[in-house]
C-alpha positions as CSV (number, residue, x, y, z in Angstrom):
1,M,140.1,106.3,41.8
2,I,138.5,107.1,45.1
3,G,136.5,103.8,45.0
4,E,139.5,101.8,44.4
5,T,141.3,103.4,47.3
6,L,138.4,102.7,49.6
7,R,138.3,99.0,48.5
8,R,142.0,98.7,49.2
9,F,141.7,100.3,52.6
10,H,138.8,98.1,53.4
11,R,140.6,94.9,52.4
12,R,143.7,96.0,54.4
13,Y,142.0,97.1,57.7
14,F,138.8,94.9,57.6
15,L,139.8,93.0,60.7
16,Q,140.8,96.0,62.7
17,I,137.5,97.9,61.8
18,T,135.4,94.9,62.7
19,M,137.2,94.4,66.0
20,W,136.9,98.1,67.1
21,T,133.2,98.1,66.1
22,M,132.5,95.1,68.3
23,I,134.5,96.7,71.2
24,V,132.6,100.0,70.9
25,T,129.3,98.1,70.7
26,L,130.1,96.1,73.8
27,I,131.1,99.2,75.7
28,G,127.9,100.9,74.7
29,V,125.8,98.0,75.8
30,Y,127.6,97.8,79.1
31,F,127.3,101.5,79.9
32,S,123.7,101.8,78.6
33,A,122.5,100.6,82.0
34,F,124.3,103.6,83.6
35,M,123.5,106.2,81.0
36,V,119.8,105.5,80.2
37,V,117.4,106.4,83.0
38,Q,113.8,105.3,82.7
39,I,111.5,107.3,84.9
40,P,107.9,105.9,85.4
41,A,104.7,107.9,85.6
42,G,104.3,110.1,88.6
43,H,108.0,110.1,89.4
44,A,111.0,112.4,89.0
45,A,114.8,112.0,89.5
46,A,117.4,114.1,91.2
47,V,121.0,113.9,89.6
48,W,124.3,113.7,91.4
49,R,127.2,114.7,89.1
50,R,130.5,113.2,90.0
51,F,132.5,115.8,88.1
52,G,129.9,118.6,88.2
53,G,129.8,119.8,91.8
54,G,127.7,117.1,93.4
55,T,123.9,117.2,93.5
56,D,122.3,119.4,90.9
57,T,119.6,121.4,92.7
58,R,118.4,123.1,89.6
59,V,117.9,120.2,87.2
60,V,115.2,117.5,87.7
61,L,114.6,114.6,85.4
62,R,111.0,114.2,84.5
63,E,108.9,111.2,83.3
64,G,110.2,109.2,80.4
65,I,113.7,108.3,79.2
66,S,116.7,110.6,80.0
67,L,120.4,110.2,79.3
68,I,123.1,111.0,81.8
69,W,126.9,110.4,82.0
70,P,127.7,106.9,83.2
71,W,129.6,108.3,86.2
72,D,126.6,110.3,87.3
73,I,123.8,108.9,89.6
74,A,120.1,109.6,89.2
75,T,117.8,108.9,92.3
76,I,114.1,108.5,91.5
77,Y,111.4,109.9,93.9
78,D,107.7,109.3,93.9
79,M,106.0,112.6,93.2
80,R,102.4,111.4,93.6
81,L,100.1,112.2,96.5
82,Q,100.9,109.8,99.3
83,M,99.3,108.9,102.7
84,V,100.9,107.7,105.8
85,T,99.3,106.7,109.1
86,E,101.3,106.9,112.4
87,T,100.5,106.4,116.0
88,Y,101.9,108.9,118.6
89,D,101.9,109.0,122.4
90,A,101.1,112.3,124.0
91,I,100.4,113.8,127.4
92,T,97.3,116.0,127.9
93,K,97.0,119.2,129.9
94,D,95.7,117.2,132.9
95,G,98.6,114.8,132.8
96,L,96.9,111.8,131.2
97,A,98.8,109.6,128.7
98,I,96.8,109.1,125.5
99,T,97.5,107.6,122.1
100,A,96.6,109.5,118.9
101,T,96.5,107.9,115.4
102,I,97.1,110.5,112.8
103,A,96.8,110.0,109.0
104,F,98.5,112.7,106.8
105,R,98.7,113.1,103.0
106,Y,101.7,114.8,101.4
107,R,103.3,115.5,98.1
108,L,106.9,116.4,97.2
109,D,107.7,119.7,95.6
110,L,109.0,119.1,92.1
111,G,110.9,122.3,91.7
112,H,113.0,121.7,94.9
113,L,113.5,118.0,94.6
114,G,117.3,118.5,94.3
115,V,117.3,120.4,97.6
116,L,115.5,117.6,99.4
117,H,117.8,115.0,97.9
118,K,120.9,117.0,98.9
119,N,119.9,117.8,102.5
120,V,117.8,114.8,103.6
121,G,117.8,112.1,101.0
122,P,115.4,109.3,100.1
123,D,114.7,108.5,103.8
124,Y,113.0,111.8,104.3
125,L,109.8,110.3,105.6
126,R,111.4,108.7,108.7
127,V,114.0,111.4,109.2
128,M,111.9,114.5,108.6
129,V,108.2,114.0,108.3
130,I,107.1,111.6,110.9
131,P,109.1,113.1,113.8
132,R,108.0,116.7,112.9
133,I,104.3,115.7,112.8
134,G,104.7,113.8,116.1
135,S,106.3,116.8,117.8
136,D,103.6,119.3,116.6
137,A,100.8,116.9,117.6
138,R,102.2,116.5,121.1
139,A,102.6,120.2,121.5
140,L,99.0,120.8,120.5
141,I,97.5,118.0,122.5
142,S,99.3,119.2,125.7
143,Q,97.2,122.4,125.6
144,Y,93.8,120.6,126.1
145,V,92.2,118.5,128.8
146,A,91.8,114.8,127.8
147,E,88.0,115.0,127.9
148,D,87.8,118.2,125.8
149,F,90.3,116.9,123.2
150,Y,88.5,113.5,123.1
151,S,85.0,115.1,122.7
152,Y,85.0,118.6,121.3
153,Y,88.3,120.0,120.1
154,R,89.5,117.3,117.7
155,D,88.6,119.3,114.6
156,K,90.3,122.4,116.0
157,V,93.5,120.5,116.7
158,Q,93.5,119.0,113.2
159,Q,93.3,122.5,111.7
160,Q,96.1,123.8,114.0
161,L,98.3,120.9,113.1
162,L,97.8,121.5,109.4
163,D,98.7,125.2,109.8
164,R,101.9,124.2,111.6
165,L,102.9,121.6,109.1
166,T,102.4,123.9,106.2
167,S,105.2,126.1,107.3
168,D,107.4,123.5,108.9
169,F,108.8,121.5,106.0
170,Q,111.3,124.1,104.8
171,I,115.0,123.4,104.2
172,L,117.7,126.0,103.9
173,N,119.3,125.8,100.5
174,N,123.1,125.9,100.9
175,D,123.5,127.4,97.5
176,D,121.3,130.4,98.3
177,H,121.0,131.2,102.0
178,D,118.2,133.7,101.3
179,E,115.9,131.0,100.0
180,T,114.1,128.5,102.3
181,P,112.0,126.4,99.9
182,V,109.1,124.2,101.0
183,V,110.2,120.8,99.8
184,I,107.3,118.8,101.2
185,R,103.7,120.0,101.0
186,I,101.2,118.6,103.5
187,Q,97.7,118.4,102.0
188,D,95.8,117.4,105.2
189,A,96.2,115.8,108.6
190,L,93.4,113.8,110.1
191,I,93.2,112.4,113.7
192,K,91.7,109.0,113.1
193,Q,91.6,107.7,116.6
194,V,92.2,108.8,120.2
195,T,92.8,106.2,122.8
196,L,92.4,107.2,126.4
197,P,93.2,105.2,129.6
198,E,90.5,102.6,130.2
199,R,89.2,104.1,133.4
200,V,89.1,107.6,131.9
201,A,87.3,106.4,128.8
202,T,84.8,104.5,131.0
203,A,84.2,107.6,133.1
204,I,83.6,109.8,130.1
205,E,81.2,107.3,128.6
206,Q,79.2,107.0,131.8
207,K,79.0,110.8,132.0
208,Q,77.7,110.9,128.5
209,V,75.2,108.2,129.3
210,Q,73.9,110.2,132.3
211,Y,73.7,113.3,130.2
212,Q,71.7,111.6,127.6
213,R,69.4,110.1,130.3
214,Q,68.9,113.6,131.7
215,L,67.9,114.8,128.3
216,Q,65.5,111.8,128.0
217,Y,63.9,112.7,131.3
218,Q,63.5,116.3,130.3
219,Y,61.8,115.2,127.1
220,Q,59.5,112.9,129.0
221,I,58.6,115.6,131.4
222,S,57.9,118.0,128.5
223,A,55.8,115.3,126.8
224,E,53.8,114.7,130.0
225,E,53.1,118.4,130.4
226,Q,51.9,118.6,126.8
227,E,49.7,115.5,127.4
228,A,48.2,117.2,130.5
229,K,47.4,120.3,128.5
230,R,45.9,118.2,125.8
231,K,43.7,116.3,128.3
232,S,42.7,119.6,130.0
233,I,41.6,121.0,126.6
234,E,39.8,117.8,125.7
235,A,37.9,117.8,129.1
236,A,36.9,121.5,128.6
237,G,35.7,120.6,125.1
238,I,33.6,117.7,126.4
239,R,32.1,119.8,129.1
240,R,31.1,122.5,126.7
241,F,29.7,119.8,124.4
242,F,27.5,118.4,127.2
243,D,26.4,121.9,128.2
244,L,25.4,122.4,124.7
245,I,23.4,119.2,124.5
246,G,21.7,119.6,127.9
247,S,20.4,117.0,130.3
248,E,17.1,116.5,128.5
249,Q,18.7,115.5,125.2
250,L,21.5,113.4,126.8
251,P,19.6,110.0,126.6
252,D,18.8,110.6,122.9
253,Y,22.5,111.4,122.3
254,L,23.7,108.2,124.1
255,R,21.2,106.1,122.1
256,W,22.4,107.6,118.9
257,R,26.0,106.8,119.9
258,G,25.0,103.2,120.6
259,I,23.3,102.9,117.2
260,D,26.4,104.3,115.5
261,A,28.7,101.9,117.3
262,T,26.3,99.0,116.4
263,V,26.4,100.0,112.7
264,Q,30.2,100.1,112.7
265,L,30.4,96.6,114.3
266,A,27.8,95.3,111.8
267,Q,29.9,96.6,108.8
268,S,33.0,94.7,109.8
269,P,33.7,91.5,107.8
270,N,33.9,89.2,110.8
271,A,31.1,86.7,111.7
272,K,28.9,87.8,114.5
273,I,26.0,86.8,116.8
274,V,23.3,89.3,117.2
275,V,21.4,89.4,120.5
276,V,18.4,91.7,120.4
277,G,18.0,93.8,123.5
278,N,14.9,93.9,125.6
279,G,12.9,97.1,125.9
280,P,13.0,100.3,124.0
281,N,16.5,101.2,125.3
282,G,18.0,97.7,124.6
283,L,20.2,97.9,121.6
284,P,21.3,94.9,119.6
285,L,24.4,93.3,121.0
286,I,26.8,92.0,118.4
287,L,29.2,89.3,119.5
288,G,32.1,88.1,117.3
289,N,34.8,85.4,117.4
290,L,32.5,82.7,116.0
291,D,35.5,80.9,114.5
292,T,36.5,79.5,117.9
293,P,34.8,76.3,118.9
294,G,32.1,76.7,121.6
295,P,30.1,74.4,123.8
296,S,27.8,71.8,122.1
297,P,24.1,73.0,121.8
298,L,21.7,71.9,124.5
299,R,19.0,69.3,123.7
300,A,15.4,70.4,123.8
301,P,13.5,69.5,127.0
302,P,11.4,66.3,126.7
303,T,7.7,66.7,126.0
304,A,4.9,65.3,128.1
305,D,4.2,62.5,125.6
306,A,7.8,61.4,125.7
307,V,7.7,61.2,129.5
308,L,4.5,59.1,129.5
309,T,5.6,56.8,126.7
310,G,9.2,56.5,128.0
311,G,10.5,57.8,124.7
312,A,13.2,60.2,123.9
313,P,12.8,63.9,123.5
314,T,11.3,65.3,120.3
315,G,13.8,65.2,117.4
316,S,16.0,62.4,118.9
317,A,15.9,58.6,118.8
318,P,16.0,56.6,122.0
319,T,18.7,54.0,122.4
320,G,17.4,50.6,121.1
321,S,14.3,52.1,119.5
322,A,13.3,52.6,115.9
323,P,15.0,55.1,113.7
324,T,14.1,58.7,113.8
325,G,10.8,59.4,112.1
326,S,9.1,56.0,112.9
327,A,6.2,55.7,115.4
328,P,7.1,54.6,118.9
329,P,6.1,51.0,119.8
330,P,2.6,50.6,121.6
331,V,2.6,50.3,125.4
332,P,0.9,47.1,126.6
333,P,-2.1,47.5,129.0
334,P,-1.6,46.7,132.6
335,A,-2.4,43.1,133.7
336,S,-5.8,42.5,135.5
337,P,-5.6,41.3,139.1
338,P,-6.2,37.6,139.8
339,P,-9.8,36.5,141.0
340,P,-10.4,36.0,144.7
341,P,-10.2,32.5,145.9
């Protein structure tokens, strides 16, 4: 009975049911882009409710897929650690205009994302963070002389700047006037570069060069003083040594030193010429550097027989004569004088 009734109802209202199903499906597909919020990793979303009192400061949509009413708006924020580098102009205590490049890292506070969205909005970096850091940096730099800030107090200024920024980024929550939450947490602030006027920078560099040169001179003077002490101690030791040897044994000592030096020269692998000294005190003289070409050896002086015979010196063949080793040609006897007429 019930089945028959359903079949009759289906046959009678089939077109209407199909039409309404298609309409509802199309409406759902159309509004799904406004109802489904996909939040990527490291992000979160603050919700503005059109019929629920505006920005919801207590509810934050986390990573993943979330559903909202199609007339509400979800604004996604990057909750990861971020770094920004900005350049600021400042005036030092002595009235010099400098430029400081500051890099800071920050992270948004997840629990108070709605407060940030309600009071500042997505452009919080340009509206709130960068101007505040510039103001605090200028206030700190104005307390130091340019040379001191450039050379010595940079780390101190960095720490003071971080201490100020830790307590600066607080926003009064309109829903609860007793609560001033920190909506942005600064992790660190680093002064990457300080640019001084060209003349001032040159003067500071020259001053540092002169200071380092002064330290170099002091080191050289100290080294020379130590060298003088060393030579004085060495001279005193040599004097005591010769006093111990005595004048009678000094020639023997010098001869022993000469022999020792000769032995050391003889043990070297280089080629040498040994010239034997003359007399009991003449030590062998060893000459090296035989690899370099020297003058040609001298010929032996001619013997008396060679002079008489007109031959060449011993061991050499005269020009136009027999080869070396053959007997010289006989000398003809002188011609007899002619008879008297």
